[in-house]
DOSE-817729 format. One record per residue (C-alpha): chain; x, y, z. Coordinates in steps of 0.5 Angstrom, whole numbers, plus 500, padded with zeros to 3 digits. Each point is the difference from the previous one (the first is absolute). Example, Ala and Ser with C-alpha at 12.3 -4.5 7.8 and 13.67 -1.06 7.14 Angstrom:
# DOSE-817729
cadena | u | v | w
A | 525 | 491 | 516
A | 502 | 507 | 498
# end
This chain:
# DOSE-817729
cadena | u | v | w
A | 217 | 888 | 221
A | 505 | 495 | 501
A | 502 | 501 | 507
A | 493 | 498 | 501
A | 499 | 495 | 496
A | 507 | 496 | 504
A | 497 | 502 | 506
A | 493 | 497 | 499
A | 503 | 494 | 496
A | 506 | 499 | 506
A | 494 | 500 | 505
A | 495 | 495 | 497
A | 506 | 496 | 499
A | 501 | 500 | 507
A | 494 | 499 | 502
A | 500 | 493 | 495
A | 505 | 498 | 505
A | 497 | 502 | 507
A | 495 | 494 | 504
A | 497 | 504 | 503
A | 486 | 504 | 502
A | 498 | 506 | 496
A | 496 | 506 | 504
A | 502 | 505 | 493
A | 492 | 500 | 499
A | 498 | 495 | 500
A | 501 | 491 | 500
A | 497 | 498 | 493
A | 495 | 496 | 504
A | 498 | 508 | 502
A | 500 | 502 | 493
A | 495 | 495 | 498
A | 496 | 500 | 506
A | 500 | 508 | 499
A | 500 | 502 | 508
A | 495 | 506 | 503
A | 504 | 507 | 501
A | 498 | 507 | 501
A | 499 | 504 | 494
A | 495 | 506 | 504
A | 502 | 503 | 505
A | 504 | 500 | 506
A | 495 | 498 | 504
A | 501 | 493 | 497
A | 493 | 498 | 500
A | 499 | 499 | 494
A | 504 | 495 | 496
A | 501 | 496 | 492
A | 502 | 495 | 498
A | 508 | 502 | 497
A | 497 | 498 | 493
A | 496 | 506 | 500
A | 504 | 504 | 502
A | 502 | 505 | 494
A | 508 | 501 | 503
A | 506 | 495 | 500
A | 499 | 499 | 508
A | 505 | 496 | 505
A | 498 | 497 | 506
A | 504 | 498 | 505
A | 498 | 495 | 506
A | 503 | 493 | 502
A | 507 | 499 | 500
A | 502 | 506 | 499
A | 498 | 502 | 505
A | 502 | 494 | 505
A | 506 | 496 | 497
A | 504 | 506 | 498
A | 500 | 503 | 507
A | 501 | 508 | 498
A | 500 | 506 | 505
A | 495 | 504 | 497
A | 496 | 501 | 494
A | 504 | 505 | 495
A | 505 | 492 | 500
A | 495 | 496 | 499
A | 498 | 505 | 494
A | 507 | 500 | 497
A | 501 | 492 | 501
A | 494 | 498 | 496
A | 497 | 505 | 496
A | 504 | 502 | 493
A | 498 | 507 | 499
A | 502 | 501 | 508
A | 506 | 503 | 501
A | 504 | 503 | 506
A | 504 | 505 | 502
A | 503 | 502 | 508
A | 504 | 506 | 501
A | 501 | 499 | 507
A | 503 | 493 | 501
A | 493 | 499 | 504
A | 496 | 494 | 499
A | 493 | 503 | 501
A | 502 | 507 | 496
A | 499 | 497 | 493
A | 497 | 503 | 494
A | 496 | 497 | 496
A | 499 | 501 | 492
A | 495 | 496 | 497
A | 499 | 502 | 492
A | 505 | 505 | 502
A | 496 | 503 | 505
A | 502 | 501 | 507
A | 496 | 498 | 507
A | 506 | 502 | 505
A | 502 | 502 | 508
A | 504 | 505 | 498
A | 499 | 507 | 499
A | 502 | 503 | 493
A | 498 | 494 | 496
A | 494 | 502 | 494
A | 493 | 495 | 503
A | 496 | 497 | 495
A | 498 | 493 | 504
A | 494 | 499 | 504
A | 501 | 495 | 505
A | 493 | 498 | 505
A | 499 | 496 | 506
A | 494 | 497 | 501
A | 496 | 506 | 497
A | 506 | 505 | 504
A | 504 | 505 | 495
A | 507 | 498 | 503
A | 504 | 507 | 496
A | 501 | 504 | 506
A | 496 | 507 | 499
A | 507 | 504 | 500
A | 504 | 498 | 493
A | 496 | 494 | 500
A | 506 | 496 | 501
A | 498 | 492 | 503
A | 504 | 498 | 506
A | 502 | 492 | 498
A | 501 | 499 | 507
A | 492 | 502 | 503
A | 498 | 495 | 495
A | 499 | 493 | 505
A | 502 | 494 | 494
A | 498 | 495 | 503
A | 493 | 502 | 501
A | 499 | 501 | 493
A | 497 | 494 | 496
A | 499 | 503 | 493
A | 504 | 505 | 496
A | 497 | 503 | 494
A | 503 | 505 | 495
A | 495 | 504 | 496
A | 504 | 503 | 494
A | 498 | 506 | 496
A | 497 | 507 | 502
A | 495 | 497 | 503
A | 494 | 506 | 503
A | 497 | 496 | 505
A | 505 | 500 | 504
A | 501 | 508 | 500
A | 506 | 502 | 505
A | 506 | 501 | 494
A | 498 | 493 | 497
A | 506 | 502 | 494
A | 502 | 493 | 498
A | 496 | 495 | 504
A | 498 | 498 | 507
A | 502 | 494 | 505
A | 494 | 498 | 504
A | 501 | 495 | 506
A | 495 | 495 | 503
A | 502 | 498 | 507
A | 498 | 493 | 503
A | 494 | 498 | 505
A | 500 | 495 | 505
A | 495 | 496 | 496
A | 506 | 498 | 495
A | 505 | 501 | 504
A | 498 | 497 | 507
A | 505 | 497 | 505
A | 507 | 503 | 502
A | 506 | 500 | 496
A | 507 | 503 | 503
A | 506 | 502 | 495
A | 507 | 500 | 503
A | 507 | 502 | 496
A | 506 | 503 | 501
A | 506 | 501 | 495
A | 505 | 505 | 497
A | 501 | 508 | 502
A | 497 | 497 | 508
A | 493 | 499 | 497
A | 495 | 498 | 505
A | 493 | 499 | 498
A | 493 | 497 | 503
A | 494 | 500 | 497
A | 493 | 497 | 503
A | 493 | 499 | 497
A | 494 | 497 | 503
A | 492 | 500 | 498
A | 494 | 496 | 501
A | 493 | 501 | 500
A | 494 | 500 | 506
A | 493 | 500 | 501
A | 498 | 495 | 495
A | 506 | 504 | 495
A | 495 | 505 | 500
A | 507 | 504 | 502
A | 507 | 499 | 498
A | 506 | 503 | 503
A | 507 | 501 | 497
A | 507 | 503 | 503
A | 507 | 501 | 499
A | 506 | 503 | 502
A | 507 | 501 | 497
A | 507 | 501 | 503
A | 506 | 502 | 496
A | 506 | 502 | 503
A | 508 | 500 | 495
A | 505 | 504 | 500
A | 501 | 501 | 493
A | 505 | 499 | 495
A | 503 | 506 | 500
A | 503 | 504 | 507
A | 495 | 504 | 503
A | 493 | 497 | 497
A | 497 | 497 | 505
A | 493 | 498 | 500
A | 494 | 498 | 505
A | 493 | 498 | 497
A | 495 | 499 | 505
A | 492 | 499 | 497
A | 493 | 497 | 502
A | 494 | 499 | 497
A | 492 | 498 | 502
A | 494 | 499 | 496
A | 493 | 498 | 503
A | 495 | 497 | 494
A | 493 | 499 | 501
A | 495 | 497 | 496
A | 493 | 501 | 499
A | 495 | 496 | 495
A | 500 | 506 | 496
A | 504 | 505 | 503
A | 508 | 500 | 503
A | 504 | 504 | 503
A | 508 | 501 | 502
A | 505 | 503 | 505
A | 507 | 501 | 498
A | 506 | 504 | 504
A | 507 | 500 | 498
A | 506 | 503 | 505
A | 506 | 501 | 498
A | 507 | 503 | 503
A | 507 | 500 | 497
A | 507 | 502 | 500
A | 504 | 500 | 493
A | 507 | 503 | 500
A | 504 | 501 | 493
A | 505 | 503 | 497
A | 501 | 504 | 494
A | 502 | 498 | 492
A | 508 | 500 | 500
A | 504 | 503 | 495
A | 503 | 495 | 495
A | 508 | 501 | 504
A | 497 | 497 | 506
A | 497 | 495 | 498
A | 506 | 495 | 501
A | 497 | 501 | 507
A | 493 | 498 | 498
A | 498 | 500 | 508
A | 503 | 506 | 502
A | 495 | 506 | 500
A | 501 | 507 | 497
A | 497 | 504 | 505
A | 495 | 496 | 506
A | 496 | 500 | 505
A | 493 | 501 | 494
A | 494 | 497 | 504
A | 494 | 499 | 499
A | 494 | 498 | 506
A | 492 | 499 | 498
A | 495 | 498 | 504
A | 493 | 498 | 497
A | 493 | 499 | 503
A | 494 | 498 | 494
A | 493 | 498 | 502
A | 495 | 498 | 494
A | 493 | 499 | 501
A | 497 | 495 | 494
A | 493 | 498 | 499
A | 495 | 497 | 494
A | 494 | 500 | 499
A | 496 | 497 | 494
A | 493 | 504 | 499
A | 497 | 495 | 495
A | 502 | 493 | 496
A | 505 | 505 | 496
A | 500 | 506 | 503
A | 507 | 500 | 506
A | 503 | 506 | 503
A | 505 | 500 | 504
A | 506 | 506 | 503
A | 504 | 501 | 505
A | 503 | 506 | 505
A | 507 | 500 | 502
A | 504 | 504 | 505
A | 508 | 500 | 499
A | 505 | 503 | 504
A | 507 | 501 | 498
A | 506 | 503 | 504
A | 508 | 501 | 497
A | 505 | 503 | 503
A | 507 | 500 | 495
A | 506 | 501 | 502
A | 506 | 502 | 494
A | 506 | 502 | 499
A | 502 | 505 | 495
A | 508 | 502 | 497
A | 501 | 505 | 495
A | 507 | 504 | 497
A | 497 | 506 | 501
A | 505 | 504 | 505
A | 496 | 506 | 501
A | 507 | 504 | 500
A | 498 | 506 | 495
A | 498 | 507 | 503
A | 503 | 498 | 507
A | 494 | 496 | 502
A | 502 | 496 | 506
A | 503 | 494 | 498
A | 508 | 496 | 503
A | 502 | 500 | 492
A | 506 | 498 | 501
A | 503 | 493 | 500
A | 501 | 500 | 507
A | 497 | 494 | 503
A | 503 | 495 | 504
A | 496 | 493 | 499
A | 495 | 503 | 497
A | 498 | 504 | 505
A | 500 | 508 | 499
A | 506 | 504 | 504
A | 494 | 504 | 504
A | 498 | 493 | 504
A | 507 | 500 | 504
A | 502 | 505 | 505
A | 508 | 497 | 499
A | 505 | 501 | 494
A | 499 | 494 | 496
A | 506 | 501 | 496
A | 507 | 497 | 500
A | 505 | 505 | 504
A | 504 | 503 | 495
A | 495 | 501 | 494
A | 497 | 506 | 497
A | 492 | 497 | 502
A | 503 | 500 | 508
A | 502 | 507 | 499
A | 494 | 502 | 498
A | 495 | 497 | 504
A | 496 | 504 | 504
A | 495 | 496 | 505
A | 493 | 502 | 499
A | 497 | 504 | 505
A | 494 | 502 | 497
A | 493 | 498 | 503
A | 497 | 498 | 494
A | 503 | 497 | 494
A | 497 | 498 | 495
A | 504 | 495 | 495
A | 502 | 493 | 501
A | 501 | 497 | 495
A | 505 | 494 | 497
A | 505 | 505 | 496
A | 497 | 504 | 495
A | 493 | 496 | 500
A | 494 | 503 | 502
A | 496 | 494 | 504
A | 492 | 501 | 503
A | 495 | 495 | 503
A | 493 | 501 | 497
A | 495 | 498 | 505
A | 493 | 499 | 499
A | 493 | 497 | 502
A | 493 | 499 | 496
A | 494 | 498 | 503
A | 494 | 498 | 496
A | 493 | 499 | 501
A | 495 | 497 | 495
A | 493 | 498 | 499
A | 497 | 497 | 493
A | 496 | 495 | 498
A | 497 | 496 | 494
A | 493 | 499 | 497
A | 497 | 495 | 495
A | 494 | 498 | 497
A | 499 | 494 | 497
A | 495 | 499 | 494
A | 500 | 492 | 497
A | 494 | 501 | 495
A | 499 | 499 | 493
A | 500 | 506 | 495
A | 496 | 497 | 494
A | 501 | 493 | 501
A | 507 | 501 | 501
A | 504 | 498 | 505
A | 502 | 508 | 505
A | 505 | 502 | 505
A | 498 | 507 | 503
A | 504 | 503 | 505
A | 500 | 507 | 503
A | 504 | 503 | 505
A | 505 | 504 | 504
A | 506 | 501 | 504
A | 502 | 506 | 504
A | 505 | 503 | 504
A | 502 | 505 | 505
A | 507 | 500 | 504
A | 502 | 505 | 505
A | 508 | 501 | 500
A | 505 | 504 | 504
A | 507 | 500 | 498
A | 506 | 503 | 504
A | 506 | 500 | 498
A | 508 | 504 | 502
A | 506 | 499 | 498
A | 506 | 501 | 505
A | 508 | 501 | 500
A | 504 | 494 | 500
A | 507 | 497 | 499
A | 502 | 494 | 497
A | 504 | 494 | 505
A | 503 | 494 | 495
A | 494 | 502 | 495
A | 494 | 500 | 506
A | 496 | 507 | 501
A | 500 | 502 | 507
A | 495 | 505 | 502
A | 503 | 507 | 503
A | 499 | 499 | 507
A | 497 | 507 | 503
A | 506 | 499 | 506
A | 506 | 496 | 497
A | 505 | 500 | 505
A | 507 | 498 | 502
A | 502 | 499 | 507
A | 497 | 506 | 503
A | 501 | 505 | 494
A | 494 | 501 | 498
A | 501 | 500 | 492
A | 494 | 504 | 498
A | 492 | 501 | 502
A | 496 | 502 | 493
A | 495 | 497 | 496
A | 502 | 496 | 495
A | 493 | 500 | 496
A | 501 | 503 | 492
A | 493 | 500 | 499
A | 493 | 497 | 501
A | 494 | 498 | 496
A | 493 | 499 | 503
A | 494 | 499 | 494
A | 493 | 497 | 502
A | 495 | 498 | 494
A | 495 | 497 | 499
A | 497 | 495 | 494
A | 495 | 498 | 497
A | 497 | 497 | 495
A | 495 | 495 | 497
A | 498 | 495 | 494
A | 493 | 499 | 498
A | 500 | 495 | 493
A | 495 | 495 | 497
A | 503 | 493 | 496
A | 495 | 496 | 496
A | 503 | 493 | 497
A | 495 | 497 | 495
A | 500 | 494 | 497
A | 499 | 500 | 493
A | 501 | 493 | 498
A | 503 | 494 | 505
A | 507 | 502 | 497
A | 499 | 508 | 499
A | 500 | 505 | 505
A | 500 | 508 | 501
A | 502 | 503 | 506
A | 499 | 508 | 501
A | 502 | 504 | 506
A | 500 | 508 | 501
A | 501 | 503 | 506
A | 501 | 507 | 503
A | 506 | 502 | 504
A | 501 | 506 | 505
A | 506 | 501 | 505
A | 501 | 505 | 504
A | 507 | 503 | 503
A | 501 | 505 | 505
A | 506 | 502 | 504
A | 502 | 506 | 505
A | 507 | 501 | 504
A | 506 | 502 | 500
A | 507 | 500 | 498
A | 506 | 504 | 504
A | 506 | 501 | 500
A | 505 | 501 | 506
A | 507 | 500 | 497
A | 501 | 498 | 494
A | 501 | 493 | 496
A | 508 | 500 | 502
A | 499 | 502 | 507
A | 502 | 507 | 499
A | 497 | 505 | 504
A | 497 | 505 | 494
A | 498 | 499 | 493
A | 496 | 503 | 494
A | 492 | 498 | 501
A | 495 | 498 | 494
A | 498 | 507 | 500
A | 506 | 503 | 498
A | 502 | 504 | 507
A | 505 | 497 | 505
A | 498 | 497 | 506
A | 505 | 498 | 507
A | 498 | 496 | 507
A | 502 | 505 | 504
A | 501 | 495 | 506
A | 507 | 499 | 496
A | 502 | 507 | 500
A | 508 | 501 | 504
A | 500 | 493 | 499
A | 507 | 497 | 498
A | 502 | 495 | 495
A | 506 | 499 | 496
A | 501 | 502 | 493
A | 505 | 499 | 494
A | 506 | 505 | 502
A | 505 | 500 | 493
A | 500 | 494 | 495
A | 497 | 493 | 502
A | 504 | 497 | 505
A | 503 | 506 | 503
A | 497 | 500 | 506
A | 493 | 503 | 504
A | 499 | 506 | 503
A | 494 | 501 | 505
A | 495 | 505 | 498
A | 494 | 503 | 502
A | 492 | 500 | 497
A | 498 | 507 | 498
A | 493 | 502 | 497
A | 501 | 499 | 493
A | 498 | 508 | 496
A | 493 | 501 | 499
A | 498 | 494 | 504
A | 494 | 498 | 503
A | 499 | 496 | 507
A | 498 | 493 | 499
A | 496 | 495 | 499
A | 498 | 500 | 493
A | 493 | 497 | 500
A | 497 | 499 | 494
A | 493 | 497 | 499
A | 498 | 493 | 497
A | 493 | 501 | 497
A | 496 | 497 | 495
A | 493 | 498 | 498
A | 498 | 495 | 494
A | 495 | 496 | 497
A | 501 | 495 | 494
A | 492 | 497 | 497
A | 501 | 495 | 494
A | 494 | 495 | 496
A | 505 | 494 | 499
A | 497 | 494 | 494
A | 501 | 494 | 499
A | 498 | 495 | 495
A | 502 | 492 | 499
A | 499 | 494 | 497
A | 501 | 493 | 500
A | 499 | 494 | 496
A | 501 | 493 | 501
A | 500 | 497 | 493
A | 501 | 492 | 503
A | 500 | 498 | 508
A | 508 | 500 | 500
A | 501 | 507 | 496
A | 498 | 507 | 503
A | 501 | 507 | 496
A | 500 | 507 | 503
A | 500 | 508 | 499
A | 499 | 506 | 503
A | 501 | 507 | 500
A | 499 | 503 | 507
A | 502 | 508 | 504
A | 501 | 501 | 507
A | 504 | 507 | 503
A | 505 | 502 | 506
A | 499 | 505 | 504
A | 507 | 503 | 502
A | 501 | 499 | 507
A | 501 | 505 | 506
A | 508 | 498 | 500
A | 501 | 501 | 493
A | 495 | 507 | 500
A | 505 | 502 | 506
A | 506 | 498 | 497
A | 500 | 504 | 492
A | 503 | 505 | 501
A | 508 | 500 | 496
A | 502 | 505 | 503
A | 500 | 497 | 507
A | 501 | 493 | 499
A | 498 | 493 | 505
A | 504 | 496 | 503
A | 495 | 494 | 500
A | 497 | 497 | 504
A | 500 | 508 | 504
A | 500 | 507 | 498
A | 494 | 504 | 498
A | 499 | 508 | 496
A | 495 | 503 | 496
A | 495 | 496 | 497
A | 499 | 502 | 493
A | 494 | 496 | 495
A | 502 | 493 | 498
A | 495 | 497 | 495
A | 497 | 493 | 501
A | 503 | 495 | 496
A | 495 | 496 | 495
A | 501 | 493 | 497
A | 498 | 497 | 494
A | 501 | 493 | 500
A | 498 | 494 | 494
A | 502 | 493 | 501
A | 498 | 494 | 496
A | 502 | 493 | 500
A | 499 | 492 | 503
A | 500 | 494 | 504
A | 498 | 493 | 500
A | 502 | 493 | 501
A | 503 | 495 | 494
A | 498 | 494 | 503
A | 499 | 498 | 508
A | 508 | 502 | 502
A | 501 | 507 | 497
A | 498 | 507 | 501
A | 501 | 506 | 496
A | 499 | 507 | 500
A | 503 | 506 | 496
A | 498 | 507 | 499
A | 501 | 506 | 497
A | 500 | 508 | 504
A | 501 | 507 | 499
A | 498 | 505 | 504
A | 502 | 507 | 500
A | 500 | 506 | 504
A | 499 | 507 | 499
A | 503 | 505 | 506
A | 504 | 495 | 503
A | 503 | 501 | 507
A | 508 | 499 | 500
A | 504 | 501 | 507
A | 506 | 504 | 496
A | 507 | 499 | 504
A | 506 | 504 | 500
A | 507 | 498 | 501
A | 500 | 502 | 508
A | 494 | 495 | 500
A | 495 | 505 | 501
A | 495 | 502 | 495
A | 491 | 501 | 499
A | 495 | 498 | 497
A | 498 | 502 | 494
A | 495 | 499 | 494
A | 505 | 496 | 494
A | 494 | 500 | 494
A | 499 | 493 | 498
A | 502 | 494 | 501
A | 499 | 493 | 497
A | 500 | 492 | 503
A | 499 | 496 | 495
A | 502 | 492 | 500
A | 498 | 493 | 499
A | 500 | 495 | 505
A | 500 | 492 | 499
A | 498 | 494 | 506
A | 501 | 493 | 499
A | 498 | 495 | 504
A | 500 | 492 | 502
A | 497 | 496 | 505
A | 503 | 493 | 499
A | 500 | 493 | 505
A | 506 | 502 | 503
A | 502 | 507 | 498
A | 497 | 506 | 499
A | 503 | 506 | 495
A | 498 | 507 | 499
A | 504 | 505 | 496
A | 498 | 507 | 499
A | 503 | 506 | 496
A | 500 | 508 | 500
A | 502 | 505 | 496
A | 498 | 507 | 501
A | 503 | 506 | 496
A | 499 | 506 | 505
A | 502 | 507 | 496
A | 498 | 507 | 500
A | 497 | 503 | 494
A | 501 | 507 | 502
A | 506 | 504 | 501
A | 503 | 503 | 506
A | 505 | 502 | 504
A | 503 | 497 | 506
A | 503 | 503 | 506
A | 507 | 500 | 498
A | 498 | 503 | 493
A | 500 | 494 | 496
A | 495 | 500 | 494
A | 495 | 494 | 500
A | 498 | 497 | 494
A | 494 | 496 | 498
A | 501 | 493 | 500
A | 505 | 501 | 505
A | 499 | 494 | 506
A | 497 | 502 | 506
A | 505 | 499 | 506
A | 499 | 494 | 505
A | 496 | 495 | 495
A | 504 | 494 | 498
A | 497 | 498 | 493
A | 500 | 493 | 499
A | 498 | 495 | 506
A | 500 | 493 | 501
A | 497 | 496 | 506
A | 500 | 492 | 499
A | 498 | 495 | 506
A | 500 | 493 | 501
A | 497 | 495 | 506
A | 503 | 492 | 499
A | 496 | 495 | 504
A | 504 | 494 | 499
A | 495 | 497 | 507
A | 495 | 503 | 504
A | 505 | 501 | 505
A | 505 | 504 | 496
A | 500 | 505 | 496
A | 505 | 506 | 496
A | 499 | 506 | 498
A | 504 | 505 | 496
A | 498 | 507 | 498
A | 506 | 504 | 494
A | 499 | 508 | 500
A | 503 | 503 | 494
A | 499 | 508 | 499
A | 504 | 505 | 494
A | 504 | 506 | 502
A | 495 | 507 | 502
A | 504 | 506 | 500
A | 501 | 504 | 506
A | 495 | 505 | 503
A | 503 | 507 | 498
A | 503 | 498 | 494
A | 492 | 501 | 496
A | 504 | 503 | 494
A | 504 | 492 | 500
A | 506 | 503 | 499
A | 504 | 495 | 506
A | 502 | 493 | 500
A | 493 | 495 | 503
A | 500 | 497 | 505
A | 503 | 493 | 499
A | 493 | 494 | 498
A | 501 | 494 | 505
A | 497 | 493 | 500
A | 500 | 497 | 507
A | 497 | 492 | 503
A | 497 | 498 | 505
A | 498 | 493 | 504
A | 495 | 497 | 504
A | 499 | 494 | 503
A | 495 | 497 | 504
A | 500 | 493 | 504
A | 494 | 498 | 504
A | 503 | 495 | 504
A | 492 | 499 | 504
A | 493 | 502 | 499
A | 499 | 507 | 502
A | 508 | 502 | 499
A | 503 | 502 | 495
A | 509 | 502 | 500
A | 502 | 505 | 496
A | 507 | 504 | 497
A | 499 | 505 | 495
A | 507 | 503 | 498
A | 499 | 507 | 495
A | 506 | 503 | 495
A | 504 | 492 | 499
A | 505 | 502 | 497
A | 501 | 506 | 504
A | 500 | 506 | 494
A | 502 | 507 | 502
A | 494 | 504 | 496
A | 496 | 506 | 501
A | 492 | 502 | 500
A | 501 | 508 | 501
A | 505 | 505 | 497
A | 501 | 508 | 500
A | 504 | 505 | 498
A | 504 | 504 | 506
A | 506 | 503 | 502
A | 504 | 497 | 505
A | 501 | 504 | 506
A | 507 | 496 | 503
A | 504 | 502 | 492
A | 495 | 506 | 497
A | 499 | 495 | 493
A | 494 | 499 | 497
A | 498 | 493 | 499
A | 495 | 495 | 500
A | 497 | 497 | 506
A | 497 | 492 | 502
A | 497 | 497 | 505
A | 503 | 493 | 501
A | 496 | 494 | 499
A | 500 | 495 | 506
A | 505 | 494 | 498
A | 498 | 493 | 502
A | 495 | 498 | 505
A | 498 | 494 | 504
A | 494 | 499 | 504
A | 498 | 494 | 504
A | 493 | 499 | 503
A | 495 | 495 | 502
A | 492 | 501 | 499
A | 495 | 496 | 505
A | 493 | 500 | 499
A | 495 | 497 | 503
A | 491 | 499 | 501
A | 501 | 504 | 492
A | 493 | 498 | 496
A | 500 | 495 | 495
A | 498 | 506 | 495
A | 506 | 505 | 503
A | 503 | 504 | 493
A | 507 | 499 | 505
A | 502 | 495 | 496
A | 498 | 501 | 493
# end
């Protein structure tokens, strides 16, 4: 508790010294005017004022979206909301885990999902793993971001801790043309452009936006290329409206793995590489609404979403596979990190024992090309997803017994077809680079080998379908007191079929023991020569020939991956709002929601056969659905004309929570771990003065396990142990000072407490330390429609990490904590040119 008080006090003191508009929840004026936000469903066709929302909802727009110049939505949320924390395990700026009140929306498979994300009614959580790819969301097309907390049953589809609803721009409010060009540290070059307008006497409006972002990255081999496009066409009738929207994204994200503490002296280096994810997405979304009567409105949308992802991951461990005479270079006889069997000439100095024992490799199928005793492989995977979905809503605003009433009946549905292919290939390390063993590797005219280095292959087809039918009613008992009741019926079906085929063992050996206990071998390698140990380690090597193992069965070993699962549940919610004074509002709510296990969780749930995420599948054991129950109480209001405030206490308990249990090799499996809990408080303050705008928010979450279980390392996790990867305390400050109309100076302070590393569910090892960062931004308007700007992130060049995991260092064999180094100080400069913009444009909010 002392550390928490010190963190909060130091941060607030630093904030008071900053001379820099809050985009945290809403400024004082916004609080006073109660801006309309979405509260009914992802379709965003029914809105209410903030004062009628029985939860501590937050809205981001204006300054947060324009002046702060964030690369992606995850960074935008992190800079402005106290209950948000980021975790980045790859070093790619577009692959962060967003933790909100201890629930995550992540771009990396393996993290439990508890947040849903919607863009104009399109669910952006991928069907495969329910992940969110931040690189596929064009941020400069977004007008407003709404953060809706709680286990809201109306949003269905895995909304355990909250929902993010993104509302895009349109041509009527964002006419004209705008272009932003910027460049800076890590060789970053970025261009954003947008244009909009109206025609046919304003019966139609259109809007388009495009992004291009290219950078080398702050660590070696972490280059990024992001291309995005967005378009919208709207039609306005007298009693009906329609719009057609489309999104296209094409990206290539390179990242490198976390570093063991013993290697953090050079934070830019790679542990192993390459690691790449390339995403491609197309969305087509058709929306329409019609007013059937003065108090009856119907609306809906249907969308098609196609996404493709190709990834390559370098994997390495210290398991050298030397037992049982399996085919492996089991000595330390390697030169410059390259195994002996790549050489046709003696690489050792004359007169040495190794020179005398060396024999040139004469076989055609070597099956071991590793650096020293390190087992190395490359894993390639492809995911193809095609999704159809939609939302429907009937909104009836009709009094009941003379009381104002708003009734909604609606639902959302989604069906997806997924094809997944993953293959693991033998490789070797050269200066930390994992190089796939080629099919025909030659030195001069002599063939090194001619064989198939494929270790295993998984091919899966999955079909997912979900629907959520709901009813919600908001009844105003008085002008100041209202109640809200909701109920939904959620159904999710997941089916998958395919096979997992083994061709070599994980170490490249030609024989292995299968899951059924039988001894398998690859007949293609029988008769091949390979190096093996002769006598004690280092005493020399000799050639031997692969033979059929006693009782062996000719491979490959093929195991089915099949399953069919259906999950259904009724989820209720009730809330109350009371506004005793114009400047004070109080609220409370209770809500429930269900999250069904995803296809990847169901296919990687066997402790006996762990997976190296994001790859690897085994059988299909049953997992139970996760059920969330949330209570929240709080208030909001204004103090005078200049200060706004909001505060909330919440507690969410999960039954049958699903976690990825890591082992020391970085592999693991998904499992129900019983009960978990996220409990905390959040407080926000905003000040809007003549030339100075201030904002501050604080979030505290105690994310803990409430049931005992044994992790993969054999440690007992006790009730009260902290869930890994979730910091307890976060503080965010934002200020903007405008001494004259042509000049603005802004600053952000982000302070985050420590967190336990993944794999340390029992909290037995040291935590990943917390950190505090200061970011600055400067804006100069030398002429009409022209803005020059500059940004500095991590002003004081702090060395910190937002991600940690326990593992074994392959280079020294020691168990260590691994951390992903975060970026150091970075500079960006740019120019923004807007012309022809409508006076009512929101771009300068």
